[in-house]
C-alpha positions as CSV (number, residue, x, y, z in Angstrom):
1,S,-9.7,17.0,-23.3
2,L,-11.5,19.0,-26.0
3,A,-15.2,19.7,-25.9
4,S,-17.1,17.4,-28.2
5,D,-17.9,20.2,-30.6
6,Q,-14.2,20.6,-31.3
7,C,-13.8,17.0,-32.4
8,A,-13.9,15.7,-36.0
9,P,-17.4,15.1,-37.3
10,G,-18.8,11.8,-36.0
11,V,-16.2,11.6,-33.2
12,P,-17.9,11.9,-29.8
13,W,-14.7,12.4,-27.8
14,C,-11.1,13.4,-28.5
15,S,-8.1,14.7,-26.6
16,E,-5.1,16.9,-27.0
17,A,-1.5,16.8,-25.8
18,V,-1.1,17.9,-22.2
19,G,2.4,19.2,-22.4
20,E,5.1,18.4,-19.8
21,V,4.0,16.5,-16.7
22,E,6.0,15.6,-13.6
23,G,5.1,12.6,-11.5
24,R,6.5,11.7,-8.1
25,G,5.6,9.2,-5.5
26,I,6.5,6.5,-3.1
27,E,5.5,2.9,-2.7
28,L,6.1,1.0,0.5
29,E,5.3,-2.6,1.2
30,V,6.1,-4.8,4.2
31,A,5.2,-8.5,4.5
32,G,6.2,-11.1,7.1
33,Q,5.3,-13.7,9.6
34,L,4.7,-12.0,13.0
35,T,4.3,-15.3,14.8
36,A,4.4,-19.0,13.7
37,R,0.6,-18.7,13.0
38,W,0.2,-15.1,11.9
39,Q,1.1,-13.4,8.6
40,L,0.7,-9.8,7.6
41,S,1.2,-7.7,4.5
42,A,0.6,-4.0,4.2
43,G,1.3,-1.5,1.5
44,Y,1.0,2.2,0.9
45,T,1.3,4.1,-2.4
46,Y,1.4,7.9,-2.8
47,T,1.6,9.5,-6.2
48,R,1.6,13.2,-7.2
49,S,1.6,14.3,-10.8
50,K,1.3,17.9,-12.0
51,H,1.5,20.0,-15.1
52,I,4.9,21.6,-15.5
53,E,3.8,23.8,-18.4
54,A,0.5,25.5,-18.9
55,T,-1.9,24.1,-21.5
56,S,-5.2,25.2,-22.8
57,D,-6.9,23.1,-20.1
58,A,-4.5,23.5,-17.1
59,A,-2.2,26.0,-15.5
60,A,1.4,25.1,-14.5
61,G,1.2,23.3,-11.1
62,D,-2.3,22.0,-11.6
63,R,-2.8,18.3,-10.7
64,F,-2.6,15.8,-13.6
65,A,-4.4,12.4,-13.7
66,T,-7.1,13.4,-11.2
67,D,-8.8,10.1,-12.0
68,Q,-6.0,8.2,-10.2
69,P,-5.9,8.1,-6.4
70,R,-3.1,9.9,-4.6
71,H,-3.3,7.6,-1.6
72,L,-3.8,3.9,-1.7
73,F,-3.5,1.6,1.3
74,K,-3.7,-2.2,1.4
75,L,-3.6,-4.5,4.4
76,F,-4.1,-8.3,4.5
77,T,-3.6,-10.8,7.4
78,T,-4.0,-14.5,7.9
79,W,-4.0,-16.5,11.0
80,Q,-3.7,-20.3,11.4
81,L,-6.0,-21.6,14.1
82,P,-4.4,-23.5,17.0
83,G,-4.6,-27.1,18.2
84,G,-7.0,-29.5,16.6
85,L,-8.2,-26.7,14.2
86,S,-4.7,-26.1,12.8
87,D,-5.8,-27.2,9.3
88,W,-7.8,-24.0,9.2
89,R,-6.7,-20.5,8.4
90,I,-8.8,-17.3,8.5
91,G,-7.8,-13.9,7.0
92,G,-9.1,-10.5,6.2
93,G,-8.0,-7.5,4.1
94,L,-8.7,-3.9,3.7
95,R,-8.2,-1.7,0.6
96,V,-8.6,2.1,1.0
97,Q,-8.1,4.9,-1.5
98,N,-8.9,8.7,-1.5
99,A,-11.4,10.5,-3.7
100,I,-10.8,10.8,-7.5
101,H,-12.5,13.0,-10.1
102,Q,-12.5,13.8,-13.8
103,D,-13.3,17.2,-15.3
104,T,-14.9,17.1,-18.7
105,G,-15.0,20.8,-19.3
106,T,-18.6,21.2,-18.1
107,V,-19.1,18.4,-15.7
108,R,-17.0,17.1,-12.8
109,I,-17.4,13.3,-12.2
110,R,-16.4,12.4,-8.7
111,Q,-15.8,9.2,-6.8
112,G,-15.4,9.7,-3.1
113,G,-12.8,7.9,-1.1
114,Y,-13.7,4.4,-0.1
115,A,-12.7,1.3,1.8
116,L,-13.3,-2.3,0.8
117,A,-13.1,-5.3,3.2
118,D,-12.3,-8.8,2.1
119,L,-12.4,-12.2,4.0
120,M,-10.7,-15.5,3.5
121,L,-11.3,-19.0,5.0
122,A,-8.9,-21.8,4.1
123,W,-8.8,-25.5,4.9
124,Q,-5.8,-27.8,4.4
125,A,-7.8,-30.9,3.7
126,T,-4.8,-33.1,3.1
127,S,-1.1,-32.6,2.6
128,H,-1.9,-32.2,-1.1
129,L,-5.3,-30.5,-1.1
130,D,-5.9,-26.9,0.0
131,L,-9.5,-25.4,-0.2
132,R,-10.0,-21.7,0.0
133,L,-13.0,-19.4,0.1
134,N,-12.4,-15.7,-0.7
135,I,-15.1,-13.0,-0.3
136,A,-14.2,-9.7,-2.0
137,N,-16.1,-6.5,-1.2
138,L,-17.7,-8.0,1.9
139,F,-20.1,-5.1,2.5
140,D,-21.1,-4.9,-1.2
141,R,-19.8,-1.3,-1.5
142,Y,-21.0,0.4,-4.7
143,Y,-18.1,2.4,-6.2
144,Y,-16.5,3.3,-9.5
145,E,-13.1,1.7,-10.1
146,S,-12.4,4.1,-13.0
147,I,-14.1,7.3,-14.2
148,A,-14.0,9.0,-17.5
149,R,-17.1,10.9,-18.9
150,P,-20.7,11.4,-17.9
151,S,-21.9,9.1,-20.7
152,D,-19.4,6.3,-20.8
153,G,-16.0,5.0,-19.7
154,N,-16.9,4.7,-16.1
155,G,-16.1,1.2,-14.7
156,F,-18.1,-0.1,-11.8
157,G,-16.1,-1.7,-9.0
158,V,-16.7,-5.4,-8.5
159,P,-19.7,-6.1,-6.2
160,R,-19.5,-8.6,-3.4
161,S,-18.1,-11.8,-5.0
162,W,-17.2,-15.2,-3.8
163,M,-14.5,-17.5,-5.1
164,L,-13.9,-21.1,-4.0
165,T,-10.5,-22.4,-5.0
166,A,-9.2,-26.0,-4.8
167,R,-5.4,-26.4,-5.1
168,Y,-3.9,-29.8,-5.4
169,R,-0.1,-30.4,-5.2
170,F,1.3,-33.6,-6.8
């Protein structure tokens, strides 16, 4: 991006073409039922993007899209309780990503790598009614979900949140 003094009058932020960029990566996901009561899903994403040609801001080979994580891992599992409690399910999840940053020319904005934990409790009240409580970001981790500039464009991640869902099947 260009420095703000290179933008048109009254425009606080502007950008320029970045030339040719190459992106490569892999995404893996596995999901299944490990036992009659236990389900698991896991996923991993790796992305690498780089400048192929030099620009005014980057040399050939420099990383592109530094505000996007290179490594992202997700895991979620649920387990149905046995016996007389078989109407109940518990679950938990983990979301992990590496550090990201954004260079604005004079300032580097950085979000360190982080992990978020989630919990779920569900009750099959009747054959038609399912109630579920989800808790996202269990430990109330403070983080940026997206980063852009020192003054604006930075999106805070969702703080600890609770969601109660009732699902009725006719």
